[in-house]
N, C-alpha and C positions, 0 to 999 in steps of 0.2 A: 504494500499499499504506500503510496506516494505521500510526500508532507503535506501537500495540498486536499489528499483525501481525508489525512489524519486531520488538518484544521478545519475541515469542511463539518466534520462530524463533531469533534471537541467543542469547536466555536460555536456552533448551531445549539448543541445541548447547554454551553454556559451561557448564550445570549436567553434562553428560555429561562433558565434557573435566575438570571438576574431580574426579570422580570416576578418572580416569586419572592424577591426580596421582601415585599410590602404584605406578605402572608404572615399573620399572628404567630407567635411561637417560634418555629423554626424557620421563619422568612430569613432573617439575617444570616442564619448558616447555609441556606442554600444561595444568598447573594454572596457570599465569601468565596464557596466551591464555585461559583458561577464566574466570578470574577478572574480566578486561578486559571479556570479553562479558556478564559478569552486570552489570558496572558500566553497559554501555551500554544494558543491557535495561531495567535498575531506572531509568535516567535517563529513558528514555523513557517509561515507566509513569507516572513522577512528572510529567512535563511534559504527557501526555496527560491526567490526574487532576486537575492543577493542584494536586498536593499535595508540596509542597517536601519535608515530613518525610518522605517514603518515602525519597528519595534521601538526605538527610541523615544518617537512621538507619541505611542502609546503610553510609554512608561512616564513620558511626562505629565500626561494628561492625568495619571493615576496619583503620582505623587504629589500635585499641584491639588487635586481634588482633595486628599487626606490632610494636606497642609490648610486649606479651608476651612475644612470640618474641626480640624484641631485648634486652629487660631480663634473661630468663632466660638467654640466650645470654651476655651481659655478666657476670652473677653466677658462670657455671660459669668463663669465663675468668679473671675475677678470683681465684677460688677454687685454680684451677689454678696461676696466677703465684705467690700467696702462699703455696702448698704448696711451691712450689721448682722448678717449670716441669719442664723436661724431666730435672733431677736428681731430682725426685720419682718419676718413673716407674723409674729405675736404684733408688731406695729400694725402691720397693714389688717389684722384682724378687728383692734381696736379702733381704728380711724375713724374720725367720723365724717361718714361719706356726706352729710349735709353739708359741709364746708368745702367747696372746689377747690379753692386757694391751697388748704391742708392735703387736700388728696393729691392736688400736683405736686406740691413741694415734695410730699414721700415717695410717690411712684416717678418721680424725674429721674433719679438717678439709675432707676432698672430700665426705664423706657429708654432713656439714651443709652445704655448698654446694650439692650436687645436690638435697637436700630443700627448700632455699630457693627454688631457681629454678623446681621443681616447684610450689610452692604459689604462688608469684607468677604464674606461668603458668598455672595453673588458675584463679585469681582473675580474672585479667582474660581469660581465656576465658568465662567465665560471663557478667562484665559485658559484654563484646562480645555474646555471644548475646542478651542482653537488648534489645540495639539491633535485632539481627537480627531478633527476633520482632517487634518494634514496626513494622519496616518490612513485614515480610512480612503482618501482620495488617491492616494498614491496606490492603495491596494485595488482599487476600483480601474485604476489605470491599467495595473499590469495583469490584472486576472479578468478585465472586460466584464466584469459585473460593477454594473452602474448603481446598484442599490445600495453600495458602500457608499457613494458619493451623497446619494438621498439620507441616509443615514447620519452620517457627519453634520452634513446641513441642518437636519433635524434638532441633533443634539445642539449644536449650536445657537439656533434659534429659541430652543428651549431654553437653556441656559441664559440668554439675552432677556427672556420675558418671564424668568420665574419670579422676579420683583412683583408682578402682577399676577401671580399665580398660575396662568395659563399655559405657563412652561412647562410644569408637570406634566399636561395633558399632551402638550408637544412632543416632549422628552419620550412619554412613554410610546407614543404613535412611532418616534424611533426607535425605541427598544424593538418593536415588532419587525420594523426595515431590517434591523440588525438581524434578527433569526432568518428572515428571507435571504439577506443577504450571504450569509455564512453557508446556508444550503443551497446556495447557488453556485457555491465555486466550483470551476470546473477540475476534471482529474488532472489537468496537465496545463500549463500556462498557455494561452495563445501565442502561435507562432507570428514573432514579428518580422514584419516584410522587409527584407534588406534595401536601403536607398537606391543601388543599381539595379532592383529586381526587373524593372521595367526598360533598362537599356540591354539586354541579354541578346537582342540582335545582333548579328555582326554588321559592322558598318563596312561599307566598300572603301577597297584601299584606293589611294591614287598611283 
């Protein structure tokens, strides 16, 4: 079995598992297995096409995504601790909600922290999606499977529109196209026409 055949099966199954990440309880485990399988599939495609940028860009996508999640989480934790930690929760519970200014003064630090975390995560998600698109665009070019280009574009649009929530739907659609793309990978790379292929007719000599 060729590396592309392996990538077709491993990547297709991995893409399916990624969609199941949202399933309660064992969803995150399925998602973890899915991303590992996608890594393996993209690595095999990168090796078969002898194009290291395919895997490198996919790796950058993953690393930046993780950085975004970690940084956003750190901002939320720091904000919560600086607001007072567990005592801040008690303060919220005992807050006189009939006084708008008192409510705002109390929730303002947490509100600003949440907004900062969302903005940082959003920006880094867009950057990571750019690298994913680069990886999938190259796969689409070299395998002649245009679904990869569609997948990369949908991920990028989805990341850019996450701030208005519709991005989640667009990314979900992109994940469906991702499944189709991997299962559409051919057994072998399409043959590339030689630049001099059309000049094979012997020219008359003078």
